[in-house]
C-alpha positions as CSV (number, residue, x, y, z in Angstrom):
1,M,224.1,14.8,14.7
2,S,225.6,13.8,17.9
3,S,222.8,11.5,18.2
4,N,223.2,9.9,14.8
5,N,227.2,9.1,15.9
6,A,225.9,7.6,19.1
7,I,223.4,5.6,17.3
8,N,226.0,4.7,14.6
9,N,229.0,3.5,17.1
10,A,226.0,1.5,19.0
11,E,225.3,-0.3,16.3
12,S,229.3,-0.7,15.6
13,I,229.4,-2.0,19.1
14,F,226.5,-4.2,19.2
15,N,225.8,-4.8,15.6
16,V,222.2,-4.8,16.0
17,P,220.7,-5.0,12.7
18,I,217.5,-3.8,11.1
19,L,214.5,-5.8,11.6
20,N,213.2,-8.4,8.8
21,T,211.3,-11.3,8.5
22,T,214.4,-13.9,9.0
23,N,216.7,-11.8,11.9
24,Y,213.9,-11.5,14.9
25,E,215.9,-13.8,17.2
26,F,219.4,-11.7,16.3
27,W,218.1,-8.7,16.5
28,N,216.2,-9.5,19.5
29,Y,219.4,-10.6,21.5
30,A,221.4,-7.5,20.1
31,I,219.3,-4.7,20.9
32,T,218.2,-6.1,24.3
33,R,221.9,-5.9,24.6
34,L,222.1,-2.9,23.6
35,L,219.6,-1.7,26.4
36,E,221.2,-3.4,29.1
37,A,224.2,-1.1,28.2
38,K,222.4,2.1,28.3
39,G,220.6,1.1,31.4
40,L,217.2,1.0,29.5
41,S,216.4,-3.0,29.8
42,R,214.5,-2.8,32.7
43,V,212.4,0.0,31.5
44,A,211.8,-1.7,27.8
45,S,210.7,-5.1,29.5
46,G,208.3,-3.6,32.1
47,T,210.6,-4.6,35.1
48,Q,210.7,-1.3,36.2
49,K,207.2,0.2,35.7
50,R,206.6,4.3,36.2
51,Y,206.3,5.2,39.7
52,V,202.8,4.8,41.4
53,N,202.6,6.5,45.5
54,T,200.2,3.7,46.6
55,S,200.1,5.5,50.4
56,P,199.6,9.2,49.6
57,T,199.6,11.3,52.3
58,E,196.0,12.2,53.1
59,T,196.1,16.1,54.3
60,G,192.4,15.8,55.0
61,N,190.1,19.3,55.2
62,A,191.9,22.4,56.7
63,P,190.6,22.8,60.4
64,S,188.5,26.0,60.9
65,L,186.9,27.7,64.2
66,P,183.8,27.0,65.4
67,E,181.0,28.3,64.0
68,G,180.3,31.4,65.4
69,F,183.1,31.8,66.9
70,V,185.1,35.6,66.4
71,L,188.5,36.1,67.0
72,V,188.8,39.8,69.3
73,S,190.9,43.0,69.9
74,N,193.1,42.6,73.2
75,E,190.3,45.4,73.7
76,V,187.7,43.2,73.9
77,F,189.6,40.1,75.3
78,N,190.1,42.7,78.6
79,A,186.9,42.9,79.1
80,L,186.0,39.3,79.1
81,T,185.4,37.6,82.2
82,E,188.3,35.2,83.5
83,S,186.1,31.8,82.7
84,E,185.1,33.9,79.3
85,Q,188.9,34.3,78.7
86,S,189.8,31.0,79.5
87,S,186.8,29.4,77.1
88,Y,188.5,31.6,74.5
89,N,191.9,30.8,74.9
90,Q,191.5,27.0,74.7
91,I,189.4,27.5,71.3
92,V,192.1,29.6,69.9
93,D,194.6,27.1,71.5
94,T,193.0,24.0,69.8
95,F,192.8,25.4,66.9
96,A,196.5,26.5,66.3
97,H,197.4,22.7,67.3
98,E,195.5,21.8,64.6
99,W,197.0,24.2,62.1
100,D,200.0,23.1,62.8
101,Q,199.6,19.3,62.3
102,Y,197.5,20.2,59.1
103,Q,200.6,21.9,58.1
104,I,202.6,19.1,58.3
105,L,200.7,16.8,56.7
106,V,200.5,19.7,54.0
107,N,204.5,19.8,53.8
108,K,204.7,16.1,53.7
109,H,202.3,15.8,50.6
110,D,203.7,18.8,48.6
111,R,207.5,16.9,49.3
112,E,205.5,13.8,48.1
113,L,204.6,15.5,44.9
114,V,207.7,17.3,43.7
115,E,209.9,13.5,44.6
116,T,207.2,11.7,42.3
117,Y,207.2,14.4,39.6
118,K,211.0,13.5,39.6
119,L,210.7,10.0,39.6
120,H,207.8,10.1,36.5
121,S,210.0,12.3,34.8
122,S,213.1,10.0,35.0
123,W,211.2,6.8,33.9
124,D,209.4,8.9,31.0
125,D,212.5,9.8,29.7
126,K,214.3,6.4,30.0
127,D,211.3,5.1,28.3
128,E,211.5,8.0,25.5
129,Q,214.9,6.8,25.1
130,A,214.3,2.9,24.8
131,L,211.7,3.8,22.1
132,G,214.3,5.6,20.1
133,F,216.6,2.8,20.2
134,I,213.9,0.0,19.7
135,S,212.4,2.3,16.4
136,S,215.9,3.0,15.3
137,Y,216.2,-0.3,14.5
138,L,213.5,-0.9,12.6
139,P,212.2,0.0,9.0
140,N,210.2,3.3,8.1
141,D,206.9,1.6,7.3
142,V,207.1,-1.2,10.4
143,G,208.1,1.6,12.5
144,L,204.6,3.4,11.2
145,E,202.7,0.1,12.1
146,M,204.0,-0.8,15.3
147,R,204.3,2.3,16.7
148,E,199.6,2.7,16.0
149,F,198.0,2.3,19.3
150,T,194.5,3.0,19.8
151,R,193.3,5.2,22.6
152,D,191.9,2.0,24.4
153,E,195.2,0.0,24.1
154,I,196.8,2.8,26.1
155,E,194.4,3.1,28.9
156,E,194.5,-0.8,29.8
157,D,197.8,-0.1,30.5
158,P,199.2,1.3,33.4
159,C,202.1,2.8,32.5
160,A,200.8,4.1,29.5
161,K,198.2,5.6,31.5
162,A,199.8,7.3,33.6
163,K,201.9,8.8,30.9
164,G,199.2,9.6,27.9
165,D,201.0,7.6,25.4
166,Y,202.6,4.2,24.7
167,T,205.6,2.6,26.1
168,A,208.6,1.1,24.9
169,K,207.1,-1.9,26.6
170,M,203.9,-1.7,24.0
171,L,206.2,-1.5,21.2
172,W,208.3,-4.5,22.4
173,D,205.5,-6.6,23.3
174,K,203.9,-5.9,19.7
175,I,207.2,-6.6,17.6
176,D,207.6,-9.7,19.7
177,K,204.0,-10.7,19.1
178,K,204.5,-10.1,14.9
179,Y,208.1,-11.9,14.9
180,S,209.1,-14.3,17.6
181,S,208.9,-17.6,16.8
182,P,211.7,-19.2,18.7
183,G,214.6,-21.3,16.7
184,P,218.1,-22.3,16.1
185,T,219.6,-18.9,17.3
186,S,217.4,-19.4,20.8
187,W,217.9,-22.8,21.2
188,F,221.3,-21.7,21.0
189,L,221.9,-19.2,23.4
190,D,219.7,-20.9,25.7
191,F,222.1,-24.2,25.3
192,K,224.7,-22.2,26.0
193,E,223.5,-21.0,29.1
194,F,222.6,-24.6,30.3
195,M,226.1,-25.6,29.9
196,S,228.2,-22.7,31.4
197,W,225.9,-22.6,34.1
198,T,227.7,-23.3,37.5
199,L,227.1,-23.1,41.5
200,D,228.5,-20.1,43.0
201,E,229.4,-20.4,46.3
202,K,228.7,-17.2,47.2
203,K,225.3,-17.2,46.5
204,D,221.9,-18.7,47.6
205,P,221.9,-22.2,45.8
206,A,218.0,-21.6,45.7
207,N,217.5,-18.8,43.1
208,Q,220.8,-20.1,40.9
209,I,219.2,-23.6,40.8
210,T,215.5,-22.3,39.6
211,S,217.3,-20.1,37.1
212,L,218.7,-23.8,35.9
213,G,215.1,-24.8,35.9
214,A,214.1,-22.6,33.8
215,V,216.4,-22.9,31.4
216,L,215.9,-26.3,31.0
217,T,211.7,-26.1,31.0
218,R,212.6,-23.5,27.6
219,L,214.8,-26.2,26.6
220,K,212.1,-28.7,27.2
221,A,209.6,-26.3,25.7
222,Y,212.0,-26.2,22.2
223,G,211.9,-30.1,22.1
224,F,214.9,-30.9,24.0
225,T,214.5,-33.6,26.8
226,V,216.7,-34.1,29.1
227,D,216.8,-36.9,31.3
228,E,216.0,-37.1,35.1
229,K,218.8,-38.5,35.9
230,F,221.1,-36.0,33.7
231,R,219.6,-33.0,35.2
232,A,221.0,-34.6,39.0
233,L,224.2,-35.7,37.7
234,F,224.9,-32.4,35.8
235,L,223.9,-30.8,39.3
236,M,226.1,-32.6,41.3
237,D,229.2,-31.9,38.6
238,R,228.8,-27.8,38.5
239,I,229.2,-27.5,42.7
240,P,231.6,-25.6,43.6
241,Q,235.5,-26.5,43.6
242,S,235.9,-26.1,47.2
243,W,233.2,-28.8,48.2
244,G,236.1,-31.1,47.4
245,N,234.5,-35.3,46.9
246,Y,231.0,-34.2,48.5
247,A,229.5,-35.0,45.1
248,Q,231.1,-38.7,44.6
249,F,231.0,-39.8,48.4
250,T,227.1,-38.4,48.0
251,L,226.1,-40.1,45.3
252,A,227.4,-43.4,46.6
253,T,224.5,-43.1,49.3
254,I,221.6,-42.2,46.7
255,K,219.5,-45.3,45.3
256,P,219.4,-45.0,42.1
257,K,215.3,-44.2,42.2
258,N,215.8,-41.1,44.6
259,L,218.6,-39.8,41.6
260,T,216.5,-36.8,40.8
261,M,216.8,-33.0,40.5
262,A,215.0,-32.3,43.5
263,H,216.1,-35.2,45.2
264,V,220.0,-33.5,44.2
265,E,218.8,-30.0,45.0
266,G,217.6,-30.3,48.7
267,L,221.6,-32.1,49.7
268,I,223.1,-29.2,47.7
269,L,220.7,-26.7,50.3
270,V,222.0,-28.5,53.5
271,E,225.3,-28.8,52.6
272,Y,225.2,-25.5,52.2
273,K,223.5,-24.2,55.3
274,R,226.2,-26.4,57.0
275,R,228.9,-24.6,55.5
276,T,227.4,-21.2,56.4
277,G,227.0,-22.2,59.9
278,Q,223.2,-22.1,59.1
279,S,222.7,-25.2,60.6
280,S,223.1,-26.3,64.4
281,E,225.8,-28.5,64.8
282,S,223.4,-31.2,66.5
283,S,220.9,-31.0,63.5
284,L,223.9,-31.4,61.6
285,L,225.1,-34.5,63.0
286,T,222.0,-36.1,63.3
287,R,220.9,-35.2,59.7
288,I,223.6,-35.0,57.4
289,T,227.1,-36.4,59.1
290,G,227.7,-40.4,58.8
291,D,229.8,-42.7,61.5
292,R,233.4,-42.1,60.2
293,R,235.5,-44.8,60.3
294,K,238.8,-46.0,58.4
295,F,238.1,-47.8,55.1
296,D,240.8,-49.1,52.5
297,S,238.0,-51.2,49.9
298,A,235.1,-49.9,48.8
299,P,231.9,-50.6,51.3
300,N,229.3,-53.0,51.4
301,W,226.3,-50.5,51.6
302,N,223.9,-53.6,52.0
303,N,225.4,-53.7,55.3
304,Q,226.2,-50.8,56.2
305,K,223.3,-49.3,57.6
306,V,223.6,-47.7,61.3
307,G,221.1,-50.1,63.5
308,S,220.4,-52.9,61.4
309,S,219.4,-56.2,62.7
310,K,222.2,-57.6,60.3
311,Q,224.4,-56.0,62.1
312,K,223.3,-56.4,65.5
313,N,223.4,-60.2,65.1
314,Q,226.7,-59.8,63.8
315,D,227.9,-58.1,67.3
316,K,226.1,-60.5,69.5
317,G,228.7,-62.8,70.9
318,K,231.7,-60.4,70.2
319,G,233.8,-59.7,72.9
320,K,234.9,-56.3,73.2
321,Q,236.5,-54.7,70.5
322,P,239.7,-52.9,70.2
323,K,239.5,-49.0,69.9
324,P,239.5,-48.6,65.9
325,Q,242.6,-46.5,64.7
326,E,242.3,-43.0,64.0
327,P,241.0,-42.0,60.7
328,S,242.6,-41.2,57.7
329,K,239.9,-39.9,55.7
330,T,236.4,-38.6,56.5
331,V,233.5,-39.5,54.6
332,T,230.3,-37.6,55.2
333,T,227.2,-39.1,53.5
334,G,225.4,-35.7,52.9
335,D,222.0,-37.3,52.5
336,A,219.3,-36.4,55.4
337,V,217.7,-39.5,55.2
338,E,219.8,-42.2,55.7
339,I,223.3,-42.3,58.1
340,Y,225.8,-45.2,57.1
341,T,229.1,-46.3,58.2
342,F,232.1,-48.0,56.5
343,H,233.9,-50.6,58.1
344,V,237.4,-52.3,56.8
């Protein structure tokens, strides 16, 4: 009775429908949320596999006394010569040491067996719970069909073979194979994930941008083409607010042909390392900072590269220039390739 109440409560919270031929996308979304809430999604999806001890302790064969050697009583031992007693003690001591080492390995092996059994039991329990929840939202006839697996299919799956029965992952894959076909619901969920994506300044941006790329790949598979320049601008638009005007100043230094998501990602990674102290000061000065000058109007980008021949010609014949005023605004280009300076 309590089990049925639990399922009913779960259905009311997560709105999990009974699977049919038209609602797989929503069913998949709802059942996934339910399994996540129950701590079962990693087992059901196959991310958390059944534990396998890849390097178990090998005990080897138990040590034994040399062939023909016999333990004797104290009376017999005392009757031996000093040399015989020494040889006898050496054999006994060696055996005792080997036996102690063997017992250490046996005890370690036994502890591993106990720990492995606990891990197997925990995984099997979670797998059975996941199977129960998934099966609860299948029609009876579909449930019977989906839960039919041959012995060969079970043997081919390492987790199922070790468990001795089919797993939640096998059931999930079988359902997905029969009912999945990405449609508007999947499109919308991925579109929503794309539009809500932002860069968390407390986390390494590399992994975050990789996840964004995965969403874009799925959208492309659905037939939605996202222009490369749009991707780059979108990425710049989602940097942390604490970075201030970094996006505007950096984009001003990028040539149109270089406005790609990959290029912008590289600049963001450099800036993140600078802000988190992962790059040396000297490296930053040569790689990502520009000469900082006061400016009151838009700079002339074609004439502003440091060391350009045009700039050198303009400087010829000039006397000592007055020291520039303290800059009221500073600009860091953030571009690791070219360094710019702004002139009034």
